[in-house]
C-alpha positions in Angstrom: -78.4 -68.0 156.3 -75.6 -67.7 158.8 -74.2 -70.7 160.6 -75.1 -71.1 164.3 -72.4 -69.8 166.7 -70.9 -71.8 169.4 -72.8 -71.2 172.6 -70.8 -69.6 175.4 -69.2 -71.9 178.0 -70.8 -70.8 181.3 -69.2 -73.5 183.5 -66.0 -73.0 185.5 -63.0 -75.1 184.5 -60.8 -76.9 187.0 -58.0 -74.3 186.7 -60.6 -71.6 187.4 -61.8 -73.5 190.4 -58.3 -73.8 191.7 -57.7 -70.1 191.1 -60.9 -69.3 193.0 -59.8 -71.4 195.9 -56.4 -69.7 196.1 -57.8 -66.2 196.0 -60.6 -67.0 198.5 -58.1 -68.6 200.9 -55.9 -65.5 200.6 -58.8 -63.1 201.2 -60.1 -65.2 204.0 -56.7 -65.1 205.7 -55.8 -61.5 205.0 -58.9 -59.4 204.1 -60.5 -58.5 207.4 -63.7 -56.5 207.0 -63.4 -54.5 210.3 -59.8 -53.6 209.3 -61.0 -52.7 205.8 -63.6 -50.4 207.3 -61.1 -48.8 209.6 -58.6 -48.1 206.8 -61.4 -46.7 204.6 -62.5 -44.3 207.3 -58.9 -43.2 207.7 -58.9 -42.3 204.0 -56.5 -45.0 202.7 -58.4 -48.3 202.3 -55.6 -50.2 200.4 -53.6 -53.0 202.1 -50.2 -53.0 200.3 -49.3 -56.5 201.7 -52.5 -58.0 200.4 -51.9 -56.5 197.0 -48.4 -57.9 196.9 -49.7 -61.4 197.8 -52.5 -61.2 195.2 -50.2 -60.0 192.4 -46.7 -61.2 193.0 -47.8 -64.2 195.1 -50.7 -65.6 193.1 -49.9 -63.9 189.9 -53.5 -62.5 189.5 -52.3 -59.1 188.1 -50.8 -60.8 185.0 -53.7 -63.0 184.0 -54.4 -60.9 180.9 -50.7 -60.3 180.0 -49.0 -62.7 177.6 -46.3 -64.9 178.9 -43.6 -63.3 176.8 -44.3 -60.1 178.7 -44.1 -61.7 182.1 -47.8 -62.4 182.5 -49.8 -65.6 182.9 -51.2 -65.7 179.4 -54.6 -66.6 180.7 -57.9 -65.0 179.7 -60.8 -62.8 180.8 -62.5 -65.9 182.3 -59.8 -66.3 184.9 -59.7 -62.6 185.6 -63.5 -62.7 186.1 -63.0 -65.4 188.8 -60.6 -63.1 190.7 -63.1 -60.2 190.5 -65.9 -62.5 191.8 -63.8 -63.2 194.9 -62.8 -59.5 195.3 -66.4 -58.6 195.1 -67.4 -61.2 197.7 -64.8 -59.7 200.1 -65.5 -56.1 198.9 -61.7 -55.8 198.8 -60.1 -52.4 198.2 -57.7 -53.1 195.4 -57.0 -51.5 192.1 -57.5 -54.8 190.2 -60.3 -53.8 188.0 -58.8 -50.4 187.1 -55.2 -51.5 186.7 -55.1 -55.3 186.0 -58.1 -55.1 183.6 -58.9 -51.7 182.2 -55.4 -50.2 182.0 -53.8 -53.6 181.0 -56.3 -54.2 178.2 -55.7 -50.6 177.0 -52.0 -51.1 176.8 -52.5 -54.5 175.1 -54.4 -52.5 172.4 -51.3 -50.5 171.8 -48.0 -51.5 170.1 -46.7 -54.0 172.6 -43.4 -54.3 170.5 -42.5 -50.9 171.9 -40.0 -51.3 174.8 -41.8 -48.7 177.0 -45.2 -50.3 176.6 -43.8 -53.9 177.0 -41.9 -52.8 180.1 -45.0 -51.2 181.7 -47.1 -54.3 181.0 -44.4 -56.5 182.6 -44.4 -54.2 185.7 -48.2 -54.3 185.9 -48.2 -58.1 185.6 -45.8 -58.5 188.5 -47.7 -56.1 190.7 -44.7 -53.7 190.8 -46.6 -50.8 189.4 -50.3 -49.7 189.1 -51.7 -48.0 186.1 -55.1 -46.3 185.8 -57.0 -45.0 182.7 -57.7 -41.3 183.5 -61.4 -41.2 182.7 -64.4 -40.7 185.0 -65.4 -44.0 186.6 -68.9 -43.6 185.0 -67.5 -43.7 181.4 -69.2 -46.3 179.3 -67.3 -48.2 176.6 -69.1 -46.3 173.8 -69.3 -42.9 175.6 -67.5 -39.8 174.5 -64.0 -39.6 175.9 -62.7 -36.6 177.9 -59.9 -35.9 175.3 -60.0 -32.2 175.6 -60.0 -31.8 179.4 -57.1 -30.7 181.5 -58.9 -32.1 184.6 -60.6 -35.4 184.9 -63.0 -35.8 187.8 -63.9 -39.2 189.3 -61.0 -41.3 188.2 -61.1 -44.5 190.3 -57.9 -45.6 192.1 -55.9 -42.7 190.7 -54.6 -42.0 194.2 -52.9 -45.5 194.1 -51.6 -45.2 190.5 -48.0 -44.9 189.5 -48.9 -44.2 185.9 -52.0 -42.6 184.4 -53.1 -43.4 180.8 -54.5 -40.1 179.5 -56.6 -40.0 176.3 -56.2 -36.7 174.4 -57.3 -35.5 171.0 -53.9 -36.4 169.4 -53.5 -39.8 171.1 -53.0 -41.7 174.3 -50.3 -40.6 176.8 -48.6 -42.3 179.7 -48.0 -39.9 182.6 -46.1 -40.6 185.7 -48.0 -39.5 188.8 -44.7 -38.6 190.5 -44.3 -35.9 187.8 -44.8 -32.3 188.9 -47.1 -31.9 185.8 -49.8 -34.0 187.6 -52.0 -33.2 190.5 -54.1 -35.9 192.1 -56.8 -34.5 194.5 -58.7 -37.2 196.4 -62.5 -36.8 196.5 -65.1 -38.1 199.0 -66.8 -41.1 197.3 -69.9 -43.0 198.2 -67.9 -46.2 198.2 -65.0 -45.6 200.6 -63.3 -48.9 199.4 -62.8 -47.5 195.8 -61.4 -44.0 196.1 -62.0 -41.4 193.5 -59.9 -38.4 192.6 -59.8 -35.3 190.4 -56.6 -35.4 188.2 -55.2 -32.3 186.7 -52.5 -32.4 184.0 -50.2 -29.7 182.7 -50.4 -29.3 178.9 -48.2 -31.8 177.0 -47.4 -33.9 180.1 -46.4 -37.5 179.5 -45.2 -39.6 176.6 -47.5 -40.5 173.7 -47.9 -44.3 173.4 -50.6 -44.4 170.7 -52.1 -41.9 168.3 -55.1 -41.5 166.0 -57.8 -44.2 165.7 -55.4 -46.8 167.3 -55.4 -44.7 170.5 -59.2 -44.5 170.7 -59.6 -48.2 169.8 -57.2 -49.1 172.7 -59.1 -47.1 175.2 -62.4 -48.6 174.0 -60.9 -52.0 174.4 -60.0 -51.3 177.9 -63.4 -49.9 178.8 -65.2 -52.8 177.2 -63.2 -55.4 179.1 -63.6 -53.4 182.3 -67.4 -53.2 181.9 -67.6 -56.9 181.0 -65.6 -58.1 184.1 -67.2 -55.6 186.4 -70.3 -57.8 186.1 -68.3 -60.6 187.8 -67.5 -58.3 190.7 -71.2 -57.4 191.0 -72.0 -61.1 190.9 -69.6 -61.7 193.9 -71.3 -58.9 195.8 -74.7 -60.4 195.2 -73.6 -63.9 196.1 -72.1 -62.8 199.5 -75.2 -60.8 200.3 -77.5 -63.7 199.5 -75.4 -66.2 201.5 -75.1 -63.8 204.5 -78.9 -63.2 204.4 -79.6 -66.9 204.4 -77.1 -67.5 207.2 -78.6 -64.8 209.4 -82.2 -65.8 208.9 -81.4 -69.4 209.8 -79.8 -68.2 213.1 -82.1 -65.4 214.1 -85.2 -66.6 216.0 -88.5 -65.0 216.7 -91.4 -66.8 218.4 -89.1 -69.8 218.9 -88.6 -70.2 215.1 -85.8 -69.1 212.8 -87.1 -66.1 210.8 -85.9 -67.8 207.6 -88.8 -70.2 208.0 -91.4 -67.4 207.6 -93.0 -67.7 204.2 -92.6 -64.0 203.3 -88.8 -64.1 203.9 -88.6 -67.4 202.0 -90.1 -65.9 199.0 -87.8 -62.8 199.1 -84.7 -65.0 199.3 -86.0 -67.4 196.6 -86.5 -64.5 194.3 -83.1 -63.2 195.0 -81.5 -66.6 194.4 -83.1 -66.6 190.9 -81.7 -63.2 190.2 -78.2 -64.2 191.3 -78.3 -67.4 189.2 -79.3 -65.3 186.2 -76.6 -62.7 187.0 -74.0 -65.5 187.1 -75.1 -66.6 183.6 -74.9 -63.1 182.2 -71.5 -62.4 183.8 -70.0 -65.7 182.7 -71.3 -65.1 179.1 -69.6 -61.7 179.0 -66.3 -63.0 180.3 -66.4 -65.9 177.8 -67.2 -63.6 174.9 -64.2 -61.4 175.8 -61.9 -64.4 176.3 -62.8 -65.9 172.9 -62.8 -62.7 171.0 -66.4 -63.2 170.0 -67.6 -60.4 167.7 -70.8 -60.2 169.8 -68.8 -59.4 172.9 -70.1 -55.8 173.1 -73.7 -57.2 173.1 -72.8 -59.7 175.9 -71.1 -57.0 177.9 -74.1 -54.6 177.6 -76.5 -57.4 178.6 -74.3 -58.3 181.6 -74.1 -54.7 182.8 -77.8 -54.0 182.2 -78.7 -56.9 184.5 -75.9 -57.5 187.0 -75.7 -53.9 188.4 -79.4 -53.8 189.6 -79.1 -57.4 190.9 -76.1 -56.5 193.1 -77.9 -53.4 194.5 -81.1 -55.5 195.2 -79.1 -58.2 196.9 -77.3 -55.6 199.1 -80.6 -53.9 200.0 -82.1 -57.2 201.0 -79.1 -58.0 203.0 -79.4 -54.8 205.0 -83.2 -55.2 205.5 -83.2 -58.9 206.4 -80.6 -58.2 209.1 -83.1 -55.8 210.7 -81.5 -53.4 213.2 -78.1 -55.1 212.9 -77.9 -54.4 209.2 -78.3 -50.7 209.8 -75.3 -50.5 212.1 -71.9 -49.2 211.0 -70.1 -52.2 212.5 -71.9 -54.7 210.3 -70.3 -54.9 206.8 -73.6 -54.8 204.9 -73.3 -51.1 204.3 -69.9 -51.7 202.6 -71.5 -54.0 200.1 -74.5 -51.7 199.5 -72.2 -48.8 198.8 -69.9 -50.8 196.5 -73.0 -52.1 194.7 -74.5 -48.6 194.3 -71.2 -47.2 193.0 -70.7 -50.2 190.6 -74.1 -49.7 189.2 -73.0 -46.5 187.5 -69.4 -47.5 186.9 -68.4 -47.9 183.3 -71.9 -47.0 182.2 -75.3 -47.1 184.0 -77.8 -49.9 183.4 -79.9 -47.5 181.4 -77.0 -46.6 179.1 -76.2 -50.3 178.6 -79.9 -51.1 177.8 -79.8 -48.4 175.1 -76.6 -50.0 173.7 -78.1 -53.4 173.9 -81.2 -52.3 172.0 -79.1 -50.7 169.3 -76.8 -53.8 168.9 -79.8 -56.2 168.8 -81.8 -53.9 166.5 -84.6 -53.6 169.0 -86.7 -50.6 170.0 -84.8 -48.7 172.8 -86.1 -48.4 176.3 -88.6 -45.6 177.0 
């Protein structure tokens, strides 16, 4: 009989609350949704000054990087708090792709190598951006595009300085400034997270890992990304719920706030229950990753199977409960809906994660 495992800590610590307050204050002051929409429509949604403040100012980019490499030496729990706030503000920033997925991938390599250590230090300081060159929809346990010269659907590749490219003989670091790389922007559903088709010349880049170690590093990055994506989805759902409640309190019909109508009360109550459950699932995944729990893949699969649909439902309700206003281009609800829809298939669809969850829990798979 196995000993009972320590239950996950779902509560936020005081340092995590302080970090949330700092990130939220920065985004409240600097992240303007109309400006975000205008930049997205122009084809370049990123705000370099905001990224500098988030990374070099607050130090958020180095949360997962050890202190000896210039990072904060924190954990996935703190990175999850940052992603919650970025989700709440639907901020166009390569945090998930660079500060989580690429950083975790590099941490899975030999960090005693000077080139890998130097890149991690640059990522921690926000001086460089790295992106794992795989399609955004790649799940942690999915086949990797190791034999492809062109990778389609790489998120934030247009912002990257370095691409981490998995190949059959290992993992390579390729500078995007090299003539051996072509990055062609695509038109995504979510304009705040650009996608691109990346084409590499044969043999481009420097090999930083090989054999099983290379694949293990990539899987580590994808698993961390999928687990913390749930926190971004939680942030989206929380904003949509809060905005819906605010609007239905202020919007009146028949001399009554529409939020007092029983049918709308029930819809928002149901959504609140879903958001609370999503918070538990997202926090459990972040805690499992932070503590190195051997059941982390199960916690991540559970979080992704649940949080993706909740974020989409919350965004749909936000649009509908705003009535005609929610359908306008000027209201930001459509930004949240598109981010939620894109996140639902990012790093594995809910269906894919349900299949993974069933296999890990030794249960019959979904039919």
